[in-house]
N, C-alpha and C positions, 0 to 999 in steps of 0.2 A: 126667182124671188131675190129681192135685194134686202140686205141687212141694213137697217136704218136706225139712227138714234135721234129721238125728238126731245127737245126741251119743253117742259110745261111750266107755266107760271101763272099766278093769280093773286090779286090783292084787293079785289072788289067783291062785296057780297059774302056769301058763305064759301070761303076759300076752299075748305076741305071738300065740300059738295061739288064745287067747280072742278077740282082735280079729278074726283071720282067720276063725275059725269063725262068729262073729256075722255078719260081712259075707257069708260064703258062705250061711249059713242064710237071711238076708234075701233074697239074690239068687235063691234057688231056691224061695222060698215060693209063687210064683204070683200073689201079690197086690201084690208090690213089685218095682219095676225099679230096680236100682242104677245110678245115673247116673255118679257120681264119688265119690272118697274123698280126703280131705286127708291130708297127711303125718301119720304117727303120732309123737307126742311124749311124752317122759317128764316127768311133773310131780309136784310134792310134793302130798300130800293136803291138803285144805282142811277144817278142823274134824275132829271125831271123835277117837277114841283114836289112840295111836301105831300106825302101820301102814306097810306098804311103799309105795313110790312107784307112781303110776299110769301107765299108757299111755292116752293119749287121742287121739281123732280125731273127725272129723265126716264123715258121709255125706250126699250128696244123693241122694234117691230120688224116684221117681214112684210114686204109688199111687192106686188107685180107692177105697181104704178111707176112710171118714169118720174124723174125728179120734178119736172114742171107740173105734171098731173097731180103728184102728191101735194105740191104747194097749193094748187087750186083746191084740192079736197080739204086741206087743212084750213084754208081761209073760209070755205063753206061751213066746216065744223065750228069754227070760231063764231061765225054769224049765228048758226043754229043754237049755240050755247049762250048767246046773249051779248057777244062783243059788238060794240057799235064803232064804226070807223071814226077816227079822230085825227085832227091835224096836229094834235099835241104829241110830240115825241116823248117816249118814256113816261107817259102818264099812267094813271090807274087803269086796270083792265080786269074784266071778268075772267078772261082766259087768254093766254098767249101760247101758241104752238109754233115752235121753231124747228126746222130741220138742222140738226147739228152735223151729222155725218151720213152719207149715203154710200154704202160699201166703201171702196177706196177712191170714189170718183171725185173729180175736181170740176165744179161747174161755176162759170162766171158769166152770168147773164144780167141784164138790167134789173130784173125783179127777183133774182135768185143767185146767191153765192153759197156754194158748199165746198169745203167745210164752212160752217158759220164763222164769219170773219172775226168775231170778238170772243169766241168761246175760250180761247187759251188765256184770256185775261180775266175770266169770270169764275171765281171759286164756286159760286152757286150752281154753275154748270159742271165744272170739273169734278167736284166731290161726288155727286150722284153718278156721273158718267164713269168715274173710276170704280164705283161699287159694282157696276155691271161689266166693265171691260177695261181693266187697268192696263192690260198688255196691248190693247189696240193701238196701232200706230197712226198718228195724224198724217194724212197723205201729203200735206204741204210742208209741215214743219219737221217731219220724219222723226218725231219723238213719241214715246208712248203717252197715253193719257195720264198714267201715274207720274211720269217725268214732268209733264206739263203742270199737273197739280202741285208737285213738290216745288216747282219754280214759281208758282203763282203766289203773289203777296196777299 
């Protein structure tokens, strides 16, 4: 089983229900075991058009899925939960599920980069991640999540 951290975000529709439905869908999938969930926080959108504020959190899961299989499953979950593919980057979304960290693996593929390439710049990711695993070391930057949070503007 791999220890994985997922970022969840939503700013379209019933945001709290979206987060709850996503966590429940992941927990009953049969391929993912929900270990813990950070506090849900409200944050301003980063980039993109004017839009509603987000609710964000981080989940720690265990899974036997390989990184690419996990990504495919997360995309299926997003569609199941009502996310419609859009050509607009950073636009409003019912749900966004991102793989932040997958054990201490480094993956660089056309459709998947782990660790998430922007996570160390995003306070809305680092704060909930630090609640769950402050001493976890970023496999590329070789700094703990707490150190990355402390350095994040």
